[in-house]
N, C-alpha and C positions, 0 to 999 in steps of 0.2 A: 558287148563288144564294141572297141572303140579305135581311132586311129592313135598308134605310137609315132612319136616324132620319127619324122622320115617317112609318113606313110605306112608303116607295118601296121599290122591288127595286132592290138593288144586283146589277148583273150584272159578269161578267168584263173588261166594256170600261169599267169605270169607272176615269175619270183621275185618277190619284194622282199629287200633287207632293210631291216628298221635299226637305225643308227641312233643312240639317245647321245644328243649333244647337251653338254652343260651350257648354261645360260645362266649367269648370275647364279640365284640361290635355287634356280629351277633346272629341270630338263625338258628338252624338246625333243620328240622322235623324229627324225627326218626317214623317209620312205624313199629307197633308191632300187630302180631295177636290177638285179641281181647282176645281168650282163653287163650293165653300165658302171659299175664299181670297180676303180681301179685300186683303191687301198683305204683304209682305216688307221690314221695315227694317232697315237696315244702313248704318252709315257707308260712305263710298264708297271705292272703291279707286284712290285716286290713287297713281301711281307713286312709290316711295320715290326719295331722292337716290342717285347713285351711291356716294359717299364722304362718310361722315358727319364724319369729322375736317376736311375740305375746307369742308363747310357749317357747322361751327362757327368754324372760322378765317375764313371769307368774313363770317359776322353779326359776328364780333368786330372785323372791319376795317371793317365800316358800321355801327356803332353809330345807332341810331335815338332821335331827341330829347336826345343829350346830347354832350359833348367825346369825343374819339378816346380809345382805351384808354391810349396813353402819357400823355396829359394828365392823366387821371383818377388814373392809377396814381402819375405824379409830385408830384401834391398831396396825396397822402397818405402817411401812415407804410407801414412794412412789415406791421403786424399785420392780417391779413386773416380774414376769415370768410366762408366760404362754406354757404348755406342751400342743403340739399337734401332732397327728398322723400323717403317712407320707403318701406315692403313693400305699402301699399296703391295705389300709384301705378305707372304702367308707364313713366314717364322713364328711355331708356337711360345712366344715369348713369357705368356702368364705360365707356362709349365718349365720353362727351362730356368728363369730368372731367379725364383725361390730357391731354387738349388744352388744357382751361382752365389747368391748373397749370403746363404748358410754356409758355404764353404770360406766365404771372405770372412764373415763372422767367426768362423773358429781360428782362423789364422791371425786376429786381431784387430779386423776392420771393421767397426760398427757401422750401422746402417746410416748414421748421421752424418759419416765421413764419404758417403757414396753419392753419386749424380748421376743419374738417368738423363742423356742427351739422345732425343729423337733427332737420328742422323737422315732425315728428309730430303738434304740434296736442295733442289729449288722447288720442291713439292709444296701446295698449302699446308699450313698449320694443321694438326690433328684437333677436334673438339675433344671436350672432357669426355663426353660419351664413347667417343672412338678411343681412347686411351683407357679407359675402364675395359672395353672389349678387348682390347688387344693385349695389354698388359695384366688384367687384373685387378681389383680394389686390395688385394694385399699388398702388391707391389706399389700402388699410388698411396698407400697410406703409411708404407715402409721408409721410401726413400726420396728424394726429389727427383722430380721428373721435368724436364725443361726441352723446349723446341732449341733446333738449332734455326740461328736468325742468320741465314745467308746474304743478306742483303744489308746487315747493319753492321758498318767497317768498325765501329767501337768495340764490335765483339770476335773480332778476326784478328789474326798475327801472320805477320808476313815475314817467310821463311826462305827469300831467295827463290831459286828456279831448280827445275832438273837439268839433267844433262842436256836435254832437249830442247831447255829454254821454256819449259809451261811452268808459269808464276806459280809459287807456292804461298797460299792463302788458307790458314785454317781456324776452326772455333778455339779460340783464346783459354776457355775452362778446358777444354780437350788437351790442348799443347801443354797446360800449366800443371795437370793433374800429376801426382806421384806414378799410378799407376792407370794404366789405359786398357781397356778389354771392349773388343766388338763382336757383337753376339746378331748373327745372321743367318742367311740360307743360301744354298748354293742351287742354282738353276741357269739354265742358257740365257744368254744375254747378248743381242745385237752389238752392243758399243764395249762391253769387257770381256767378250768370249763366254764368260760365267760369271754371275755374279758371286757375291761373298768375298770373303777375304778382305783386302783393301778397299773394297768398294764402299764399306760403310765410312772411310775416311775421304775419299774421293769417288763420287762427287759428296756424299754423306754429310761431312762436317767442312767441306771446303767452300772458299768465296767464289764469287760467280766467276772471276777471271780464270781461276783454275779450271773448273766445270767445263767452262766454255772452250777453252784450250784445246782438253782431252777430247770433248766431244766433236769438236771439227776435225781433230785427227780421225775419228772414228767414222763418223758418218760416211765418207767417200769410201769407207773400206768395210762395211758391214758384212757385206756377203763374205769375205774372206775371215772377218774376224769371228762370227758368231759359231759358237760351240769349238772354238779353239783357244786355248787356254796361253799359249805361248803367242803373245801379238802385242803391237806396239803400244797400245792404250794400257792393256793390262800391267805392263812394264811402268810405265809412267805412274800408275796409280799406287804399285807398290812402292815406286821411289818417294811419293809424296808420304805413304804411310810410313816408311823408312824413316824418312827425314824429320816427320812430326813426332817420331817416338811410339808408335802404337807398340805396347806390349805383347798383347794375347788376343788371337782370335778364338770364338768358339761358333761353329758352322754346324749347319743340319742340313740333311739330305731327305727330302720327303717324297712318299709313293704320290699316285695321281689321285688317291683320298686324302692327302695331306696328312698322313701319318709319318711320322719320323723313321726311317729306316737305318741312318748312320748319324753320328755325332763325332765331329773330330775337334781339337783343339791343340794351340800350340802356336809355332810361328807363323807369321802372315802369310807366308809363300809356302813353308813347307807342308803345314797344316792344310792350307789351302788345295795344294794339289792332291793330297791324298782323299780329302772331300771331291775334288770334280772325278776322280778316278769311280768313285763310288757313284756320284750323280750321272756320269756318262751309261753308267750299266741301267737308270732308268731313264734319261730323258732324250738319250741319242736313239732316231728311230731310222731306219733304211728304207730307202725305196728306189724305185727304178723306172716307173713309168711317170711322164708328165702328163697328166689329166687336162682335158678342155677347160674342166671348171673343178675348182676347190672350195668347198664349204669350210668355212672355217671360225671355230669360236675363240674367242679373246682369252674364255678362262684359264689362268683366275686374274687376269689383267681386266677386274670388272670397273674399275674406279672412274676412268675417264678415258677419252680417245688417246689422250697421250700414253697409257700403258695398252688399249687395246692395239694401237699401232705395232708392237712387236709382232702380234699374230699374223696381220696382214704381212709384214717383211719377211717372216718365214713363208707363208702361203705364196708369197711371190717368187720365192726358191722353188717351189715345188709344183708350179702351173705350167701348161705348154705356152711359150711365147705366142700373145695375141690373145691369151684364154681369158675365162672370167673368174673372178673370186666373189664370192658371198661371204660377208663378215658379219657374224653374230657377237654385237657387244654392246652391254647394257649400258656403259659410259654414264653412270648415276651423276657425276660430277660434271657432264657436259663434255666441250672439245679437249682445255687444257686450263684448268684454275691457276691463275699466278702467271700464265704466258700469253697475255690478251693479244700480244703481235701476231698469232698464229689464225685471230679472226680477221686478217687485212691481207697476208701475203698470200694467201692459196693460188694466185692467178699468176704468180713469179715463176718462169723456167726456173731448173737447176741450175744456170748460168747466172740468170739476173740475180739469184738469192745468194751465190756465192760471191758473187763481184760486189753485191752489197755488204756483205761481211767482210769481204779483205779492204773495202773500203772504210770500214767502221761506220756504216750507215745505220746498222740496227744495235740497240744497246743488249738486247737479250739474245745473244750469240747461242745460247743453250737452245734455245727454240727455233733458231734457225738451222743447227745441227739437226734437229729432230725432224725438221721440213726438207732438208735434204736428203736424209733417209727416206723418206716417204717419196720423195721424187724420183729417187732410183729405186724403189720397189715399183711403183708405178708405171715404169718403163717395160715390163714385163706383160702388162696387164690390158688390155682391150677394155674391159668393162667390171665396174666393182660397184657391188651392190652392198648396203649396210642395213643390217636389222638391229635396233637400238630403241631402248625406252628412254635415254638421257640426251640424246642428240636430235637437233633441229635441221631440217633441210638447208637451211640458209648455212649452218655451219660446216656441213659437208660437202655442198656442190660445187664450192669454188675449189674444192679438191679434184673435181669431175666425178665425185661418187654421186650415187642415189640412193635416196632414202627408200626402203620397202616396209610395206606392211605384213608380209608374211613369207618367211626364207623358203618353205617348203613350194607353195606357188610359184614365188620369182624362180627356183630352181627347176619346176616341171618345164615354167615357160622357156626358160634358159635350153633346156634339152630338145624341148619341141622346135625352137628355131635352128639348133645346132644341127639337127640329124641323128639318125639311127646309129653312127658309129660316136657319137660324143660319149666321154667318159668322165668320172666325177673321182675326185678324192676328197676325205672328211679328214679334218684336223680337230680333234675334240677339244685338245688343252692347247690351245695355240700360244698362249703367251709364256709357255714354258717348254719347248720343243726345241731338240735341235736336229736337224734334217740333213739325212746323209745319204746322197745319192750314190747308188750302186750299178 
């Protein structure tokens, strides 16, 4: 026997709940006393489709909110651009794209007239190895695959502004294509409400000014935007997509095992809304209790801390004020490749960072928007511990976070310090969750 947190005796009969928590390509089992466990939040395990190719073909045969595919293709020239997401997203592009290319071939568009643009926004460029893993050797051999260079003015075209004054700057090759298609995935998103749809245009193939403007609108509102498709940022993204001429979207919805459960295709707004309806069934999770501690995995946001912070923001909405978050994130790429400013602004307050952005002191306002979101998330949290293979203590201590060696040991110690009444919540897929408090 031994002493339980709060001085109570722990006997061999103490009931433990073993929670498998994804961590990168592995799973780590976390043991929590049953009486301490408030909830485990995960995307629902909805069955996947039997045949992805058939699901894509069915979606292309039943376009939502627009003419049928032969009509769309017949009214355009052959120069076609397909926008695709990058290494930070789980869309099964290697299974979807061959079906799409075959359909375009059947309608008279040869592979030689098709270009794939990796719509990575301000993310770093993908390596060839990453492209082969993401898109497959067949696609890499069939069509031209190029990155979007968001910081090269020569590759951008200016299209005025949205109704709210957001400057519209997009990839020239995309804009000048006769036919443009965006292939992505729908999950909850702290800046757009839900990903997918117009997001592969903004920020996917937009210039830095456009992306900075929408992110600065989103950052102070992330608590009200996450999981809500009708929001000001989504409307701006869709106006950018409309004005730049996006013809068609193809979006998937995946279950928590990464299997396709739904494919939608059609108009950038109408088809996206139908996709969100299905995504809500998978990713929206209800909870009522705000526990003292939330242990959250960033999965599938494994690439870097930029992606992992989505899980942290979700966890901050689900923990008791003044509580503790233990974030498990591999962050193989480190803090935020492509955004070096984040290595130096971590000691600024929310107000100082916002004032600096308003005064034009920072060139990288997208990174500042990310930092503002992090600051707002931290307001709810007294202590944050981070378990990571890819992060250095010096990189995250500026944010007031502490790097740890063992999430189980840290959880046990925190519960001991808090006493016998402390409760724990576990988020297994923090990068893809829409918390709904009831």
